[in-house]
N, C-alpha and C positions, 0 to 999 in steps of 0.2 A: 534389551539393548542398553549398554552402559554409555552414559554421556559424560564426557569430561567437563566438569563445571569450572575448571581453571581457566577456560577461554570463553569470550563473549559469544552469545548466540548469533549465528550468521544466516539464519533462514527466517521466513515469515510463517506465522501460524495461519490457518485458514481464515480465522476471524480478521486478522490484520489485512490479509490479502483482499477480503471482502470489503472492508472499510476503504482501503485504498482504491479499489475499483469503483465503488459508489462515489467517492470524492472526485475521481477523474470524470466520471460521467456527469456529475453536477457541474464541474468546472466547464466541460465541453458544452453543456446545456446553457450555462450563463453566457459563455462566449458567443454561442449561436444566437441567443436572444438579443444580446447587445448588437451583434452584427446585423440582425434582421430588423430590429426595432430602434435600438439606441442610436446607431450611427446615422441613419437617415434623419432622425429628429435633430441630432447635433449638427448635421450638414445643413438641414433646413434652417436651424437657428443661426448658423454661421452665414448662410446665404442671405438670410433676412438682415443680418447685421451689415454685411457688405453691400447689400442693395440699397441700404440707407433710405428706405421708403418713408416718406412724410405721411402724417396723419391725413386721412380723407374723411371729411364729415359726411353725414347722410344727407345733408342739404343739397339739392340740385340747383343748377342754373335755371332760372325762370325765364321763359320765352314769351314775348308778346309781339303782336304785329302793328298795333296802332299807337298805344301809349302805355305808360307804366308809372306807378306811384310806389316809392320805397320809403318805409318808415322804420327806423332802427329802435331797438330797445324794448319792443313789445311784441310777443309772439302771437297776439290776437289781431284780426283783420280790421278792427273798428276804425282806426285812424287812416290806414291805407285806403280803405273803402270810402271814407269821407272825401279824400281827394279824387278818388275814382268817380264818385257821384258828380263832382263838378264837371268832369271831362266827358263822361258817358251820357248823362241825362240833362245837363244844364247848359251845354255848349260853352263851358267856361274855358278860361286860359290856364296855362301852366301855373301862373301866380295864384289864381283862384283855388286851384287844387292844393298847392303848397300851404296856403293860409288856412284852408279848411282842415287839413291834416295838423297844422300847428295848433289851432285852437283845440282840436280834439285831444292833443297830448296833455293839455292842462287837466283833462278828466282822466285819461287812461294812465298817465304817469305823473301824478301830481307831486311826487317826491323828487322828480328831476326837472320838471317844467312847471313854472308858476306864472301868474300874471305879471310878476316882477322880473321874469327871465329876459335876457337879451338874445339876440341871434344875429348871425352874419352869413352871407352867402353871395351867389351870383345869379343873374337872370340873363338869359339869352333870348331876345325877342326881336322879330323883324330884322334879323341878321346883324343885330347890335348886342353888345355884351356890357353889362353894368355890374358893379358890386354894391352891396348895401350892408351897412354895419349898424346894428341897434345895440347900444351900450346900456348895461344895467345902471339905474339911477337911484339916488337917495335924496330925500329932503331933510333938513336939520330938525332935530327935536330940541327945544329950548328947556323944557322943564324935566325931561326924562333923565334920571340919574345925574344929579348936579355935579358929581365929582369928575365925570368925563363927558366929552362932547359925544353926542349920540346922533344917529341918523337912521331914518326908516326907508327901506326900499319901497318904491311905489310901482303901480301897474303900468310899466312902459310897453308891454307886449301888445295890448289891443290898440294903443295909440299909434305905434309904429306900423302895425299890420294895416290899419286903415290908411295910412299914407302910402304904403306900397300898393294897396288895392286901387287907390285913386290914380296911380301912375301906370299900373300894369293889369288891372282887373278888367273883367268883362261881364260877369254876372252882377246882380245886386248885392249890396253889403249884407243884407239880411239872409240871402241864400248861402253865403259862406258860413254863417254861424248856425244854420239849421241842423246839420248832423251833430254838432256838439251840444246843442240844446236838447235834442232827442236823447243823447247818451246820458246827459246829466239828469234828466228826468226819469229815464227808464233803466239806466244802469250800464256800466261798462265792465267787462270782466277784469278781475285783478290779475296782473301779470305775475309770473313766477318771482321776478326780482322785487316787485312791490310787496308781495306777500312775505318775502324774506326780510325786507326792511321793516315791515310792521312787526313781525315776530321779534326781530332783534332790538326794537325800540319799544317794546310793549309797555314798560313802566312809564316812559316819557309820554307815550300816546294816552295812556289811561289817566295819568296824573296831571300832566301839563297842558295837554290839548283837549281838555274836557269839552270845549265848545263843539269840536267836530268828532269826538271819540266814537259816538254812536254810529257814524257812517262807516266805520271799519269794524263793527261788531255785529255778529249774528246771535240772536236770542233763540235758544232751543230748550224747551221743557224747563222754563224758568231759570235757565243758566245761560250765561254769555260766553262767547268765544270769539277770537279774532277771525276775520275772513281768511279763507284759503284761496290758493291759486285757482282761477277760473270762476270764482263766485262774483256776483254783481255788486258793484260799488256805485252808489248814487250820490249826487250833490245837488239837491233842489235849490240851495242858495245860489250856486253858480249858474244854474239854469235860469233863474230869475234875473240875475245880472246880465247874462248873455241876451236875454229877450230885450232888456232895456237898451243895451248897446246896439243890437241889430236894428231897433226901431229909431233910436235917436243919435247914434254915433258913439264912438268910444269915450268922448267926454262925459257922456251920461253917467259913467261910473263915479265921477267925482261930484256927488251931490251932498246936501247937508247931512244925510245919514252916514256918509263916509267919514266926515270929520267928527261927527258926534260919537261914532264908535271909537275913533282914536282917542277922543277925550275920555270916554268911559273906561277904556282899557288901559291906556297909557298915561292918563291925567295930563294930556297935552292939548293945549288950546290953540287950534288953528282955524282961521276963518276960511270959508270956501273961496272968497275972492283972493286971499293970499295964496291959497294952494293953486288956483287956476292961473294966477299971474306967474307963479313959479314954473308951471308946466309950459306956458306959452314961451317963456324965455329959454327953456332948456332945449338943447340940440338932441332930438330924439333919434334921428336917423341920418346917416351919411351915405349918399349915393355918389359913386365915383367910378372911374375907369379901372379896369383890372391891369395887373402887372402881366405882361406877356413875354414868354421866351419860346424859342423854336428848338426843335430836334430834327434829326435826319435831313440836314440841309434845308430847313424851313418847310419840310413836308407836313410837319405837325406843329401846331401852336398850342402851348400850355398856358392857360389863364388862371390866375389865382391871386389872392391878396389885392392890394391897391397900390397905386403909385406912391401914395404918401406913407403906406404901412406895408413895406415890401421886404422886411428882413427875412421872414420865413420863406417868401417866394424866391428871393435871390439865392437863399441857401438850398432850396429844392432844385433850382436850375443848375447850381454849382455841382451838386451831387450827381444829377442825372447826366450832365455833360461829361463828367469824369467817367461814369459807368459806360456811357455811349462810346467814349474814346477807348476804354479798356476792352469792350466787347467787339467793336468793329474797326479796330485800328488797322487790320490787314484786309478789309473788304474794300473792293473798288467803290469809290464814292459815287460813281456813275450808276451803280445798281439801285433799283428801286426796292430797297430792303426795309420795308415797313410792315409790321405784323398787323395788318388791318383785320384779317379774319382768322385768328387763331382757332384751331379746332382740336379735337381729341387726339388726332394723329401727331400733332406737334408735341404733345406731352410724352410721346413714346421714343423720342430721340435717345439714342444710347450714349451715355456719358459715363466715363469711369468715376470711381469714388474720388480719386485724386483730382480730377478735373472739377468735380463738384466742390471739393474742399478749397481748391484754388479760387473758384468763383466766390466762395464765402469770404476767403481772405481778402480779396479785392473789395468785397462789400464792406467788411469791417473797417478796412483802411479808409474807404470813401466816407463812411459814417463819421469816423474820427475827424477827418478833414472838414466835413460839414459842420460838426459841432464847434470846431475852432472858428470856422467862418462865421457861424451865427453869433458866437460870443464877440468876435471883432466888429461885426456889424452893429450889434447893440452898444458896444463901447465906442462906436463911430471911429474905429481904427482901420476900417476897410470900407469899400464901396462896390457898387455894381460893376463899374467899368473895369475895376481891377480883378475882381473874382471871376467874371465871365469872359475875360480876355482869353482867346483861344491859345495864345502862347503860354499863358499861365496854366490853362487846363492841360495842355500837352505836357508841361513840366511836372505837374502833380501826377498824371497818369504814368509818366515814365518813372517817377520816383517810386510809385506803388509797385510797378512791375519789377523793377530792380531790387526792391526790398524783399519781395516775395521769392524771387529767384535766388537771392543770397541765402535766404532761410532754408529753401529747399536743398540747395547744394551742401549745406552743413549737416544734412541728415541722410541716413540710408533709407531710401524710399521702400525697399523691400522688407524692412523690419516692421512688423505689425503684430503686436501681442494682443490677442483677443481673450486671453484667459480671464481678465477681470472686467471685461467690457461687454459681455453678452447682454442683450436687452432682457431684462428680468420682468418687465411689466408691459402690459398692452399700451399702445399708443392711444390714449383717450384724451378728450378735451379737459382742460383743467377747470377749477372752480370759477364760476362767472362772477366777475367784479365789474362795476361801472364807474365811469367818471360822471360828472354832473352835466352831461350834454347828450343830445340825441341828434340824429341826422334825418333829413328828409330830401329826397330827390324826385322830381316830377319831369318826365320826358314825353312831350307830345310829338310823336313821330309824324303826325299828319301835317303839322305846321313847322316842325323843327325847333320849337320853343322849348327851353329848359329852365327850370328853377331848382337850385340846390342850396340848402342852408343847414347850418349847424346851430343848435340852441346852446346857450351858455347860462349857467347858474352858479353863483359863487359858493353856495352851500346847498346841500340837499335839505329836504323838508325837516329832517330830524337832527341836523348838524347845528352846532352853535348854541351858546348859552342863552342868548336873548332872542325871543321870537314874539311876533305879533300875530296871534291866531284870530282871524276874522270870521265872525259869524255871518257877516253881510255877504261875503263871497265864498265862505267855506274853504278858504285857502290860508296858507301860512306864509308870512312875510318876514324877512330878516331885519334885525336891528343891529347896527354896527356902532362900535364905540372906538375911541382912539387906541384902545388896547388891541383891537382887531387888526392884524396885519393882512388886510385883504385889499387886493388891487380893485380899482374902480371897475375894471372889466376882467372877467374870468378868462379871457383870451382863448376862446374856442378856435380850433383850427379852421383855416379857410378851406372850403371845398375846392376842387380843381376841375375845370372844363378843359378837354382836349379836342382841338378843332382840326379837322382834316382839310388842309389847304387845297389839296388836289380835287376834292369833291365839293367844290363851290362852298367852302366854309361850313360843311356839315359838322355838327357836334358829334364826334366820334365816341367819346367816353366821358363819364363823370365819375370822379373819385372823391370820397369823403371819409374822414377819420374822426372817431370819437373815443372817449375814455383815455386811459393812460395817465402819465404824470407830467404832462406839459407838451410844448410844441416840439421839442427835440424827439421825444418818443413818437409823436404823431408823424413827424417828418420821416423818421426811420421806418415806421410801418408802411407809409405810402411809397417811399422809395423802393422798398423791397417788392411791393406788389407791382409797381410800374416797371421795375426791372424785369420781373418774370413775364409781364404781359407784352411790353414793347420791345424788350431786348432779347428775351428767351423764347418769345412766341408761344407762351403757355396759355391755357384757357383761363377764363375768369375764375372758375371753380378751383383749379389747382393753385392758381396765384394767390387766392385769398385763403384757401385752406392750409397751405404749407406753413410750417412753423417758422417763427421769426426770431431775430436776434436784436438786442438793444444795447446801446452804449450808455454807460454812466461815467461821466468825467471824474477823475482824470484818466483812469486806466482799467476800468471794469466793464465787462460785458455780461448781459443777462440773456440766456437762451430759454425759450419756452420749454416746458417740461416734456412735451412730446417731440422735441427736436431729436432727429436720429443720432444716437450715440456715436455712430461711426464718424460722422462729420466732426463732432466735438473732439473725439480722440485725435483725429488727423490735424485739426487746428491746433491742438496742444502740442502734438509731437513734431509735426512738420513746420509749424510757423511759430512755435514757442508762445502760444496763447494760454497763459497760465491763469489769468484772472477771469475765468468763465464761471458764472453762477447760474443755476436754475432760477427761473422766475418763481418757483415754489419753494426756494430755499428759506428756511425759517431761523437761520443762525445769525440774526441781526441783534445788535444791542444798542444802548442809548448813545454810544459814541459814534455811530455811523449815520451819515446823512444821506437820504435817498433822493433828495431833490436834484434835478438836472439844471439847477440854476435858472429856472424859469419863473422864479418868484414865489414858489409854493413854500412859504416860510414855515408852514405848519408841518412840513415833512421832517423837520428836525425834532426827533422824538424826545419827549421830556422824561420818559421813564422807559425802563427795559420792556421790550415787547417781543413776542415770538410769532407774530402773525406773518402772513404772506408778504414777501418783499415788494413785489412789483405788480402794479395794476395792469389788467388787460386793456388792450387798445383794439378797437374793431375798425375794419376798413370795409366800406360799402362801395360797390361799383355797378355801373350800368353802361352798356356798350351798344352802339347802333351798328349792327352787322349789315353788310350789303351782299345779297346773293345774286348770282348772275344766271341767265338762261340763254340757251341757243348759242353758246360760245361767245357772248358779248364780254369783252374785256373791260372791267370796271375801272382800270387804271388809265385808260386812254383819255386824252384831254382835248381831242378835237371837238368841234361843235356838233358834228353829225353824230359821233359816238356818244356824246352826253345826251342828246335827245333820244337815241336808241336805249340808252341805259335807263332813262326816266320811264320809258314805256315798258321795258322788259324786266327791270330789276324790282325786287320787293325788299322792303326794309324789315329788319327783325331786331327787336330790342332784347338783349340778354341782360339779366340782372342777377346779382348774387348777394346773399346775406352772409355776414360774417358769423359763423357759429359761436364765436366767443361771446358775443353780446346779443344775439337774437335780433329779430325783426320780422317784417312781413312785407310782401310785394303784392300789389293788386293792379290789374290793368286789363287790357283787351288786345 
């Protein structure tokens, strides 16, 4: 057959037809695989995004029936068990347990708690509540470094602890120190964070801290290495000092050998009489009444801070009252809407993503108003009566609602582009960082007594250029000069007691915060947890686990790295929140200041750095739950029903550790 080659070929060869058929089959197979496997995964990813699930830590709520002791910052039970021993086997008070745990921390966490540490907190005993504030102190050095005035921190912790024991203790003074003496002689396990600090400061430990270096070293086959997490650390020098203090009182620390060591190491001549005279004149501890404000029409009383030192307490009250107004403005004021017993079912309430974003928008605005209020209080440009006036609270709440509504109306709520926003990594906890404070809470459910305190230390063991390493105590003390822009007090956050007025003044909840970059961040963390527990009726676990957001004046917010991306996108698109940074962001340079104006002057970086921007803050909580039997309503206030409640209800203590900073809870 002749083929006219003048025209193009208009038919397929068998080979071409076969290739086309194979290609079509492969295309159909690819589409089928995508439909079967790809789309469900994409849908699951999309559902995960829009569900906006917060990170859930593996740590559970811890339940006790009689008493509980919570100690932050150390994942081992040594210090919590020291407090438990006072309550379980020694018939001690809540203060006895708290002080036993406090002394233990000088062994278990020497980088964060020293004999020169301060601490502040609240004690609820015999239906009365008091605050106590122990401030870090120095005494002047005359011969040390003649070019600048220098001062040495001195052991205020045992002196103040003995004063608290005399007021609120029940067991003997020596009994309180027994667990710490045993640990110092036999060893306490090195915590994960202490092991990290030792490795990070290896050169300083080996070269500058030669007096105590061997305590952190393990010798194996003629070689030496640093102690690892979980290995035992001993301090026989501290054990000897504790034995002397337990037998003769805290002033036994200040003997001739104490001033002799100062002379030998610092070439400073101090007479023991001069030193003791200085100590007797110093105000070691202040005991005062707490600042109190009410929520839910005086159904709950929140106690924190002092009447004389109430700026942070007033700011907390200001923010909580705004959130209460925003949350329950449409609820009948006669209803008994108090989340006394949040349970797992309360966390399953269905809320749309937009409702959640609106809630966070309210929260961000409230934190901004709170930061302004705190600044004005410190500058004495405002006061309690003005900020907590309900007319002013109503005005602020109305302003927040109108601002949010205006921003929503300017945008198309149906538009939501997820192309660039799908979550690409698992929601995991970020790297653990710590401030220089730890938290202790003791709740004796048998008596209703509570002690909660937060330690304070101006510098960690390895921070600062000038140190006094004592062989006598095996501890490290700070030396300050005029060039050190360090406050007299490191200003640890005040813990909070929440009292249920309807239940005969029962302490319903204790909240404490540690770490972070100052009181504004601590307040922000506590407000978010209280907002979830008291206003959203969430459980302790979800309230503490859920990601948080923080404000850096004048216009920047930081969100934790595991914060659901869907909320961040909605805050940006719906509410024009452009200045949102992750706490893991490393794009900082020397021109940016991280301080929240709380006086942390060292936060102004002197050289370019690319480390993590924002320190973690941990919130620790303990709640007294009331369970009812045989239909007895625990909210009734008649005398007969109260007696029935006492006979038929059982108390349960729920406690929760913040996974960000670790801790341990012991009890019964």
